[in-house]
C-alpha positions as CSV (number, residue, x, y, z in Angstrom):
1,M,-28.7,94.5,88.9
2,L,-26.1,94.9,91.3
3,R,-28.9,97.5,92.2
4,V,-31.4,94.3,93.0
5,R,-28.5,92.0,94.6
6,F,-27.9,94.4,97.1
7,V,-31.1,95.0,98.5
8,F,-32.7,91.2,97.8
9,A,-29.4,90.9,100.0
10,A,-30.0,93.6,102.6
11,A,-33.6,91.4,103.1
12,L,-32.2,88.3,103.3
13,L,-30.1,89.9,106.6
14,L,-33.4,91.4,107.8
15,L,-35.0,88.0,106.8
16,G,-32.6,85.9,109.2
17,S,-32.4,88.0,112.1
18,A,-36.3,88.2,111.9
19,F,-36.0,84.6,112.1
20,A,-33.3,84.3,114.6
21,H,-35.2,87.2,117.3
22,A,-38.8,85.2,116.5
23,S,-37.7,81.8,117.0
24,S,-36.7,82.9,120.6
25,L,-40.2,83.6,121.7
26,P,-38.4,85.7,124.7
27,G,-40.8,86.6,127.0
28,F,-42.9,83.7,127.0
29,D,-41.3,82.1,130.6
30,D,-42.2,84.9,131.9
31,L,-45.7,85.3,131.0
32,E,-46.4,81.8,131.9
33,R,-44.7,82.0,135.3
34,S,-46.6,85.4,135.7
35,L,-50.0,83.7,134.6
36,R,-50.1,81.3,137.2
37,L,-51.5,78.4,135.4
38,D,-52.6,75.4,136.2
39,A,-52.2,72.0,135.1
40,V,-54.6,71.7,131.8
41,Q,-54.0,76.0,130.8
42,K,-49.8,74.5,131.1
43,A,-50.3,72.2,128.7
44,Q,-52.4,74.5,126.3
45,F,-49.9,76.8,126.6
46,D,-47.0,74.5,126.0
47,V,-49.3,73.2,122.5
48,A,-50.1,76.9,121.8
49,V,-46.2,77.4,122.4
50,G,-45.3,74.3,120.2
51,A,-47.5,75.2,117.1
52,T,-46.1,79.3,117.0
53,Q,-42.7,77.5,117.2
54,R,-43.1,75.4,113.9
55,A,-45.1,78.2,112.5
56,L,-41.4,80.0,113.2
57,V,-39.4,77.2,112.2
58,S,-40.6,76.5,108.5
59,V,-40.6,80.1,107.9
60,G,-37.0,79.9,108.8
61,L,-36.6,76.5,105.8
62,G,-38.8,78.9,103.5
63,A,-36.2,81.8,104.1
64,L,-33.1,79.3,103.5
65,E,-35.5,78.2,100.3
66,L,-36.0,81.2,99.3
67,K,-32.0,82.3,99.0
68,A,-31.3,79.2,97.1
69,R,-34.2,80.1,94.6
70,I,-33.1,83.9,94.5
71,A,-29.5,83.0,94.2
72,A,-29.6,80.8,91.3
73,E,-32.4,83.2,89.6
74,L,-29.6,86.5,90.3
75,A,-27.0,84.2,88.7
76,K,-28.7,83.3,85.8
77,P,-27.5,86.5,82.9
78,A,-31.5,87.9,82.9
79,P,-32.8,87.2,86.4
80,D,-36.8,86.9,85.8
81,V,-38.1,89.4,88.8
82,D,-41.5,87.9,88.5
83,E,-40.2,84.5,89.0
84,I,-38.4,85.7,91.6
85,A,-42.2,87.2,93.1
86,R,-43.4,83.2,92.5
87,A,-40.9,81.6,94.9
88,Q,-41.9,84.6,97.9
89,E,-45.7,84.0,97.6
90,Q,-45.1,80.0,97.0
91,I,-43.1,80.1,100.3
92,V,-45.3,82.4,102.7
93,E,-48.1,80.5,101.4
94,Q,-46.5,76.9,102.6
95,S,-46.2,78.3,106.2
96,R,-49.4,79.9,106.1
97,P,-51.3,76.6,107.5
98,L,-49.2,77.1,110.5
99,F,-49.8,80.0,111.2
100,R,-53.4,78.9,111.4
101,E,-53.1,76.6,113.4
102,A,-50.8,78.5,116.3
103,H,-53.9,80.9,115.7
104,R,-56.2,78.8,117.0
105,E,-54.2,77.1,119.3
106,W,-53.4,80.6,121.2
107,E,-57.5,81.2,120.9
108,R,-58.5,78.0,123.5
109,F,-55.5,78.7,125.4
110,F,-57.4,82.2,126.2
111,A,-60.2,80.3,126.9
112,M,-58.8,79.3,129.8
113,L,-57.9,81.6,131.3
114,D,-60.2,84.5,133.6
115,R,-60.3,87.9,132.2
116,E,-56.7,89.2,134.3
117,Q,-54.5,86.1,133.0
118,E,-56.5,86.7,129.6
119,R,-55.7,90.0,129.5
120,R,-51.9,90.4,130.2
121,A,-51.4,87.0,127.9
122,R,-53.0,89.0,125.2
123,A,-51.3,92.1,125.5
124,L,-47.8,90.5,125.9
125,I,-48.6,88.0,122.9
126,G,-49.9,91.4,120.9
127,K,-46.6,93.0,122.0
128,K,-44.8,90.5,120.3
129,L,-46.7,89.6,117.1
130,A,-46.0,93.7,116.7
131,Q,-43.3,93.0,116.7
132,L,-42.6,90.1,113.7
133,E,-44.7,92.1,111.8
134,R,-42.5,95.6,111.8
135,L,-39.7,92.9,110.7
136,G,-41.9,91.7,107.9
137,D,-43.4,95.3,107.2
138,Q,-39.2,96.0,106.7
139,L,-38.7,93.0,105.1
140,R,-41.8,94.0,102.4
141,G,-39.9,97.2,101.9
142,L,-36.4,96.7,100.7
143,L,-37.9,94.4,98.3
144,G,-40.3,96.7,97.0
145,E,-37.2,98.9,96.9
146,A,-35.8,96.3,94.2
147,F,-38.6,96.4,91.8
148,R,-38.5,99.9,91.5
């Protein structure tokens, strides 16, 4: 049980780090400047960034809720790891609609750009999403270890 608690603690630290990194959205100011957006493009860019920030905040709030639920479960004499897995899935499902919204807003933004602008924007955003995905994979790996 000590091993499970250690792995969950490590996973929560990683999740907190991922959220802190993602929520700052580094590089988006540089992207905005480099694209030389007109007023309509800038307005949609701001909508897309806002939608992304809302999705990331939902993950952060979900992580706090998950942390509390895990702590409560691990405090029990016989913790139920299935309950922890269900709690994790519920948190993911709560954030999913916000990520779909962010995706739609980015697609609207990309549709407003010329080819070169779109290429640069997709490259940077793809890089950011790949970083977040790697952090998510690390988190899933840590949580998977807890159940072995």
